[in-house]
C-alpha positions in Angstrom: 86.8 112.3 136.7 88.0 108.9 135.5 86.1 106.4 133.4 86.0 104.7 130.1 86.9 101.2 129.1 90.1 99.4 129.9 92.7 99.5 127.1 92.9 96.1 125.5 95.6 94.7 123.2 94.7 91.4 121.4 97.3 89.0 120.0 95.9 86.4 117.7 96.7 83.5 115.5 94.1 82.5 112.9 93.9 79.5 110.7 91.6 79.3 107.7 90.8 77.1 104.7 91.3 78.0 101.1 87.6 78.9 101.0 88.1 81.6 103.6 86.3 79.7 106.4 88.0 80.2 109.7 88.9 76.9 111.4 91.1 78.0 114.3 91.5 81.1 116.4 93.8 81.7 119.3 93.5 84.9 121.3 95.6 86.5 124.1 93.9 89.5 125.7 96.2 92.0 127.4 94.1 94.3 129.6 95.5 97.4 131.3 93.8 97.7 134.7 95.4 101.0 135.7 96.8 101.6 139.2 94.2 99.5 140.9 93.0 96.1 139.9 89.5 96.8 141.4 86.9 95.3 138.9 89.3 94.7 136.1 89.6 91.0 136.9 85.9 90.5 136.4 86.0 92.7 133.3 88.6 90.5 131.8 86.5 87.5 132.7 83.6 88.9 130.8 85.8 89.7 127.8 87.0 86.1 127.8 83.5 84.8 127.9 82.4 87.0 125.0 85.6 86.4 123.0 84.0 83.9 120.6 81.6 86.6 119.6 78.8 84.2 118.8 80.8 82.7 115.9 81.3 78.9 115.8 85.0 78.3 115.4 85.9 74.7 115.9 89.3 75.2 117.4 89.1 78.2 119.7 91.4 79.3 122.6 91.4 82.5 124.6 93.5 83.6 127.6 93.8 86.8 129.4 96.6 88.8 131.0 95.9 91.6 133.4 98.4 94.4 133.9 98.7 96.8 136.8 100.2 100.1 135.5 100.7 103.7 136.7 97.7 104.9 134.7 94.3 105.9 136.3 91.9 103.0 136.7 88.8 102.8 134.6 85.2 102.5 135.8 83.2 99.5 134.6 80.0 100.3 132.7 77.6 98.2 130.7 79.1 95.1 129.2 82.6 95.6 130.6 85.3 94.0 128.4 82.9 92.6 125.8 82.8 95.7 123.5 86.6 95.7 123.1 86.9 92.0 122.4 83.9 91.8 120.1 85.4 94.7 118.1 88.8 92.9 118.0 87.3 89.5 116.8 85.2 91.3 114.2 88.3 93.1 113.0 90.2 89.8 112.8 87.4 88.2 110.7 87.4 91.3 108.4 91.1 91.2 107.9 91.1 87.4 107.3 88.3 87.8 104.7 90.2 90.7 103.0 93.3 88.7 102.8 91.4 85.7 101.4 89.6 87.9 98.8 92.9 89.6 97.8 94.5 86.1 97.2 91.4 85.1 95.3 91.6 88.3 93.1 95.3 87.6 92.4 94.4 84.0 91.4 91.7 85.2 89.1 93.9 87.8 87.5 96.6 85.3 87.0 94.2 82.7 85.5 92.7 85.2 83.1 96.0 86.9 82.4 97.6 83.7 81.2 95.0 83.1 78.5 94.4 85.0 75.4 90.9 86.3 74.8 89.1 84.9 71.8 86.8 87.7 70.6 
């Protein structure tokens, strides 16, 4: 029995302001269709349509690449392609915010570390 979702690798470039707000996002979706392309082309299309994940990003670009490999094909199910890409975009946003908060924390530590406390 075969089934499951197509494996998806996402390459991305993200640009954000000093406030942490994302201004630009570029995605390249690499989808493994298995040994037959069958419905993978439409699954990739759905993934591309859902790739903005309901966020408004002013400069947004997404493209998809479909690979035919020697692995078994997967069977489409509800929301084909959208689950993988929504997870990827949420992870990109989470990582961007973590990096921003880490930089902010270091800035605060530097600012308070350079002053002497007056007790």
